[in-house]
C-alpha positions as CSV (number, residue, x, y, z in Angstrom):
1,M,3.1,47.3,-78.0
2,Q,4.2,44.5,-80.5
3,G,6.6,45.6,-83.4
4,F,5.8,44.6,-87.0
5,F,8.2,41.6,-86.8
6,E,7.1,40.5,-83.6
7,N,3.5,40.4,-84.7
8,Q,4.8,38.6,-88.1
9,Y,6.5,36.0,-86.1
10,L,3.4,35.4,-83.9
11,S,1.3,35.1,-87.0
12,Y,3.7,32.5,-88.4
13,K,3.5,30.4,-85.0
14,K,-0.4,30.5,-85.1
15,N,-0.3,29.5,-88.8
16,H,1.8,26.7,-87.8
17,I,-0.7,25.3,-85.4
18,K,-3.6,26.0,-87.8
19,N,-1.9,23.9,-90.4
20,L,-1.8,21.1,-87.7
21,L,-5.5,21.7,-86.9
22,A,-6.3,21.4,-90.5
23,L,-5.1,17.7,-90.3
24,A,-6.6,17.0,-86.9
25,K,-10.0,18.4,-87.7
26,A,-10.0,16.5,-91.1
27,D,-12.2,13.7,-89.9
28,G,-14.6,16.0,-88.1
29,H,-13.4,15.2,-84.5
30,M,-10.1,15.6,-82.6
31,H,-8.8,12.9,-80.4
32,E,-7.6,14.0,-76.9
33,K,-3.9,13.0,-77.7
34,E,-4.1,15.2,-80.9
35,I,-5.3,18.1,-78.6
36,A,-2.5,17.3,-76.2
37,L,0.1,17.5,-79.0
38,L,-1.3,20.8,-80.0
39,F,-0.8,22.2,-76.6
40,K,2.7,20.7,-76.4
41,L,3.7,22.3,-79.9
42,G,2.1,25.5,-78.9
43,K,4.3,25.7,-75.9
44,K,7.4,24.7,-78.1
45,Y,6.5,27.8,-80.1
46,N,6.0,30.1,-77.0
47,L,2.2,30.4,-77.6
48,K,0.1,30.7,-74.6
49,E,-2.3,28.0,-73.7
50,W,-5.4,30.5,-74.2
51,Q,-3.9,31.1,-77.7
52,V,-3.8,27.6,-78.8
53,Q,-7.3,27.0,-77.2
54,N,-8.8,29.8,-79.1
55,L,-7.5,28.3,-82.4
56,I,-8.8,24.9,-81.4
57,D,-12.1,26.5,-80.4
58,S,-12.5,28.4,-83.6
59,E,-15.2,27.5,-86.3
60,E,-12.8,28.6,-89.0
61,K,-12.0,25.9,-91.6
62,Y,-8.3,26.0,-91.7
63,E,-6.4,25.7,-95.1
64,V,-2.7,24.8,-95.3
65,D,-0.6,28.0,-95.1
66,I,2.4,27.4,-97.0
67,P,5.8,28.5,-95.4
68,N,8.3,30.6,-97.2
69,N,11.4,28.3,-97.1
70,H,12.5,24.8,-97.3
71,N,13.3,24.4,-93.6
72,D,9.9,25.7,-92.5
73,K,8.3,23.6,-94.8
74,M,10.0,20.4,-93.5
75,N,9.5,21.5,-90.1
76,L,5.8,21.6,-90.6
77,L,5.9,18.0,-92.2
78,Y,7.7,16.9,-89.1
79,D,4.9,18.2,-86.9
80,L,2.3,16.8,-89.2
81,I,3.9,13.4,-89.1
82,L,3.7,13.7,-85.2
83,M,0.1,14.5,-85.6
84,V,-0.5,11.5,-87.8
85,Y,0.9,9.3,-85.0
86,A,-0.6,11.2,-82.1
87,D,-3.8,9.0,-81.7
88,E,-1.8,5.9,-82.4
89,K,-3.9,5.2,-85.6
90,V,-2.4,6.1,-89.0
91,E,-5.4,6.4,-91.2
92,K,-5.4,6.8,-95.1
93,R,-6.9,10.4,-95.0
94,E,-4.1,11.6,-92.7
95,I,-1.5,10.1,-95.1
96,E,-3.3,11.7,-98.2
97,F,-3.7,15.0,-96.4
98,C,0.2,15.0,-95.7
99,E,0.9,13.9,-99.3
100,G,-1.2,16.8,-100.6
101,V,0.8,19.2,-98.3
102,A,4.0,17.9,-99.6
103,K,2.9,18.5,-103.3
104,K,2.0,22.1,-102.3
105,F,5.5,22.5,-100.7
106,G,6.9,21.4,-104.1
107,L,7.9,18.1,-102.9
108,K,7.2,14.6,-104.3
109,K,4.3,12.8,-102.3
110,D,6.9,9.9,-101.5
111,I,8.4,12.1,-98.9
112,V,5.5,11.3,-96.8
113,Q,6.2,7.5,-96.9
114,L,9.9,8.0,-95.9
115,L,8.9,10.2,-93.0
116,L,6.3,7.6,-91.9
117,K,9.0,5.1,-91.8
118,V,11.5,7.3,-90.1
119,F,9.0,8.4,-87.4
120,D,8.1,4.8,-86.9
121,R,5.1,4.6,-84.4
122,G,5.6,8.3,-83.7
123,L,9.1,8.4,-82.5
124,P,11.0,11.4,-84.2
125,P,14.5,11.0,-85.5
126,S,17.6,12.5,-83.8
127,P,18.2,16.1,-84.6
128,D,21.3,15.1,-86.7
129,E,19.0,12.6,-88.6
130,W,16.4,15.2,-89.2
131,D,19.0,17.7,-90.4
132,D,20.2,15.1,-93.0
133,L,16.7,14.5,-93.9
134,R,15.9,18.0,-94.6
135,K,18.9,18.2,-96.8
136,D,17.9,14.9,-98.6
137,A,14.3,16.3,-99.1
138,K,15.5,19.3,-101.0
139,N,17.7,17.3,-103.3
140,K,15.9,14.0,-103.9
141,Y,12.2,14.9,-103.3
142,A,11.8,18.1,-105.0
143,L,9.3,18.3,-107.9
144,K,11.1,19.1,-111.1
């Protein structure tokens, strides 16, 4: 039997994947590389393949669930930018989606352009660079 906190953490991980699905499904279809990334990230968050598949197969229209703290928000933006690059085509609607998410997170939409440059062609920054970016985002990109 799962305890309360285990259940809350599972819910958090599923919500993270649902947030990515909201972007992936925004154009009405998902590219096979986007699906592959969802499974890879699901594995990273210790979700079972069937759990990720159930989320993908769901007819539910996913809305962005806003994480509680800055680091979780930035980690979601990190994965959203990976999703933008997953099919090797950066589309305007994907950028607009990410800008909308940033605004919901209390960040200037300019953070998305910065992240697109940093993740040039889908290659993420090193862990040290990412830590610096997260800190800078809190100071330089917060909506006042």
